[in-house]
C-alpha positions as CSV (number, residue, x, y, z in Angstrom):
1,M,-14.3,-8.8,8.6
2,D,-12.0,-11.8,9.0
3,G,-9.2,-13.1,6.7
4,T,-5.9,-12.2,5.2
5,Y,-5.7,-9.4,2.6
6,T,-3.2,-7.5,0.6
7,G,-2.7,-4.1,2.3
8,V,-1.0,-1.0,0.9
9,V,0.2,1.8,3.2
10,D,-1.6,4.8,1.8
11,R,-0.1,7.3,4.1
12,I,1.1,8.0,7.6
13,E,-1.0,10.7,9.3
14,D,0.7,13.1,11.7
15,G,3.5,10.6,12.1
16,E,1.2,8.5,14.3
17,I,-1.4,6.7,12.3
18,G,-0.8,4.3,9.4
19,V,-3.6,4.2,6.9
20,I,-3.8,0.9,5.1
21,L,-6.0,0.2,2.1
22,L,-7.1,-3.4,2.0
23,E,-7.5,-5.1,-1.4
24,E,-9.2,-8.1,-2.8
25,D,-8.8,-9.0,-6.5
26,E,-6.8,-5.7,-6.9
27,E,-9.8,-3.6,-5.7
28,V,-9.8,-1.6,-2.5
29,I,-12.4,-3.0,-0.2
30,E,-11.7,-1.4,3.1
31,Q,-9.4,1.0,5.0
32,V,-7.9,0.2,8.4
33,D,-5.9,2.5,10.6
34,V,-3.1,1.3,12.9
35,P,-0.6,3.0,15.1
36,A,2.4,3.8,12.8
37,D,4.8,2.1,15.2
38,R,2.9,-1.2,14.7
39,L,3.8,-1.2,11.0
40,P,6.8,-3.4,10.1
41,E,9.7,-0.9,9.8
42,P,10.3,-1.2,6.0
43,A,6.5,-0.6,5.5
44,Q,6.5,2.7,7.4
45,T,6.4,4.6,4.1
46,D,3.7,5.3,1.5
47,G,3.3,2.4,-0.9
48,G,4.6,-0.4,1.4
49,V,2.7,-3.7,0.6
50,L,1.7,-6.0,3.5
51,S,-0.2,-9.1,4.2
52,V,-2.8,-8.0,6.7
53,T,-4.7,-10.5,8.9
54,L,-8.0,-9.4,10.5
55,E,-10.1,-11.1,13.1
56,N,-13.3,-9.5,14.2
57,D,-12.4,-6.3,12.2
58,E,-9.1,-6.0,14.2
59,V,-5.6,-6.2,12.7
60,V,-3.9,-9.1,14.4
61,A,-0.9,-9.6,12.1
62,M,1.0,-7.7,9.4
63,E,3.8,-9.0,7.3
64,Y,5.9,-6.8,4.9
65,R,6.1,-8.0,1.3
66,P,9.2,-6.5,-0.2
67,D,8.8,-8.2,-3.6
68,A,5.3,-6.9,-4.0
69,T,6.3,-3.4,-2.8
70,R,9.1,-3.3,-5.4
71,D,6.9,-4.6,-8.2
72,R,4.2,-1.9,-7.5
73,R,6.8,0.9,-7.3
74,E,8.3,-0.3,-10.6
75,S,4.9,-0.5,-12.2
76,A,4.0,3.0,-11.0
77,R,7.3,4.4,-12.3
78,E,6.7,2.8,-15.7
79,K,3.3,4.3,-15.9
80,L,4.6,7.8,-15.1
81,N,7.4,7.4,-17.7
82,R,4.8,6.4,-20.4
83,L,2.6,9.4,-19.4
84,S,5.6,11.8,-19.5
85,E,6.6,10.5,-22.9
86,K,3.0,11.1,-24.2
87,L,3.1,14.6,-22.9
88,S,6.5,15.2,-24.4
89,D,5.2,14.1,-27.8
90,R,2.3,16.6,-27.6
91,E,4.7,19.5,-26.9
92,E,6.6,19.0,-30.1
């Protein structure tokens, strides 16, 4: 696999391995694991968005994308708010 993809930090396992989900057209197409200390510092948390470049299936570059990270977190927060409002309406 070669090219540059959007990557989202799914989790950090045991504080050592960063699990990144690679996306193409907003669909997860692959998972790559990298040492957590290789992740750009602001992306060393779940949900950090990166541009990930692969050559011969190896991660050769990662760039943190703060705007994309913020947008995804806001979108997730809005979805949770809408869901909680729907649940609140059912309780009444």
